[in-house]
C-alpha positions in Angstrom: -100.0 5.3 -110.6 -102.9 7.4 -111.2 -105.5 5.8 -109.1 -105.3 3.2 -106.1 -108.3 0.6 -106.3 -110.0 -0.7 -103.0 -109.8 -4.0 -104.3 -106.3 -4.4 -103.2 -105.8 -5.6 -99.7 -102.2 -4.6 -99.7 -99.9 -2.4 -101.3 -100.5 -1.5 -104.9 -97.5 0.4 -105.9 -93.8 0.1 -105.5 -91.3 2.9 -106.4 -94.5 4.9 -108.2 -95.2 1.9 -110.4 -98.3 -0.5 -110.3 -97.1 -3.4 -108.1 -100.2 -5.3 -106.3 -98.3 -7.1 -103.8 -99.5 -10.8 -103.6 -101.9 -10.6 -106.5 -101.7 -12.7 -109.5 -102.7 -10.9 -112.8 -103.8 -13.0 -115.6 -104.7 -11.4 -119.1 -107.3 -12.9 -121.3 -108.5 -11.9 -124.9 -111.8 -10.3 -123.7 -113.8 -9.6 -120.6 -116.5 -12.6 -121.3 -113.4 -15.2 -121.1 -112.0 -13.2 -118.2 -115.4 -13.2 -116.3 -115.5 -17.2 -117.2 -112.4 -17.8 -115.7 -113.3 -15.7 -112.4 -116.5 -18.0 -112.2 -114.2 -20.9 -112.1 -112.2 -19.3 -109.1 -115.6 -18.9 -107.6 -116.7 -22.4 -107.8 -113.3 -23.4 -106.4 -114.4 -21.3 -103.2 -112.3 -18.5 -103.6 -113.8 -15.5 -101.9 -115.6 -13.2 -104.0 -113.7 -10.4 -102.8 -110.5 -11.8 -103.5 -111.3 -12.3 -107.5 -112.0 -9.5 -109.6 -112.1 -8.6 -113.5 -111.2 -5.4 -115.2 -111.4 -4.1 -118.7 -108.3 -3.0 -120.6 -109.0 0.7 -120.1 -109.4 0.6 -116.2 -105.8 -1.2 -115.9 -103.9 0.6 -118.6 -105.1 4.0 -118.2 -106.1 4.1 -114.3 -104.0 1.7 -112.1 -100.8 1.5 -114.3 -100.9 5.0 -115.7 -97.5 7.0 -114.9 -99.4 10.3 -115.4 -99.3 12.6 -112.5 -96.5 11.1 -110.8 -94.7 13.2 -108.1 -91.0 14.0 -107.9 -90.4 10.7 -105.7 -92.6 8.6 -107.8 -90.8 9.6 -111.2 -87.2 9.0 -109.5 -88.5 5.5 -108.5 -90.0 4.9 -111.9 -86.6 5.9 -113.5 -84.8 3.3 -111.4 -87.6 0.8 -112.4 -87.0 1.7 -116.1 -83.0 1.2 -115.6 -83.5 -2.3 -114.3 -86.1 -3.2 -116.9 -88.8 -5.1 -115.0 -92.1 -3.8 -114.2 -92.4 -1.3 -117.0 -92.0 -4.1 -119.5 -95.0 -5.9 -118.0 -97.0 -2.7 -118.3 -96.1 -2.3 -121.8 -97.5 -5.8 -122.4 -100.5 -5.0 -120.6 -101.0 -1.8 -122.6 -100.9 -3.7 -125.6 -103.3 -6.5 -124.4 -105.7 -3.7 -123.3 -105.5 -2.1 -126.8 -106.5 -5.2 -128.3 -109.6 -5.4 -126.2 -108.2 -7.7 -123.6 -109.5 -8.3 -120.1 -107.4 -8.8 -116.8 -108.4 -11.3 -113.9 -106.8 -10.3 -110.3 -106.6 -13.0 -107.8 -105.4 -12.5 -104.2 -102.7 -15.0 -103.1 -100.9 -14.0 -100.2 -99.4 -17.4 -99.6 -97.7 -20.5 -101.5 -100.6 -22.7 -101.0 -103.1 -20.2 -102.4 -100.7 -19.2 -105.3 -100.4 -23.2 -105.9 -104.3 -23.3 -106.2 -104.4 -20.4 -108.5 -101.7 -21.6 -110.8 -103.4 -25.1 -111.0 -106.8 -23.5 -112.1 -104.8 -21.1 -114.6 -103.1 -24.3 -116.1 -106.7 -25.0 -117.8 -107.8 -21.5 -118.3 -105.0 -20.7 -120.9 -104.5 -16.9 -120.3 -102.4 -15.0 -122.8 -100.1 -14.6 -119.7 -100.0 -14.7 -115.9 -97.9 -13.3 -113.3 -97.7 -13.0 -109.5 -96.4 -10.1 -107.5 -94.6 -10.8 -104.2 -92.1 -9.2 -102.1 -88.9 -11.0 -104.0 -90.3 -9.9 -107.4 -92.6 -10.7 -110.2 -92.9 -14.5 -110.9 -94.0 -15.3 -114.4 -96.6 -18.1 -114.2 -97.3 -18.2 -117.9 -95.7 -16.1 -120.2 -94.9 -16.5 -124.0 -91.2 -16.9 -124.7 -91.2 -14.5 -127.6 -94.0 -12.1 -126.9 -95.4 -10.4 -129.7 -98.0 -8.5 -127.5 
């Protein structure tokens, strides 16, 4: 990871790879749409400091960038690459960012909050959405055959 973001309340990396623990990440076609959905969360009484939108370059080039990783982080990244999980998501994010996409983050530290997030996202129709938790990454909404 190239940069840490103060928005994240918990860990934002694991094994040298972007991993915002207890956050839902949802991708949208553009920043306007992502901000519309952010407002839906605020209208549903989510705290303002628990919901944020970032543009594609901020996510892909600053938060998810593997540039400048130290030796231990590079070793962890190689392990993650071998397992084939997080880095695939990062590739999807990079492609979405290149097409002008924007990303919504919602803090969901427990199952009740996660269920509320999922319910709102059902009607928001993100390109894809996932939640990072201790046991792995939960796909909330993801195309079966991604052409991202």
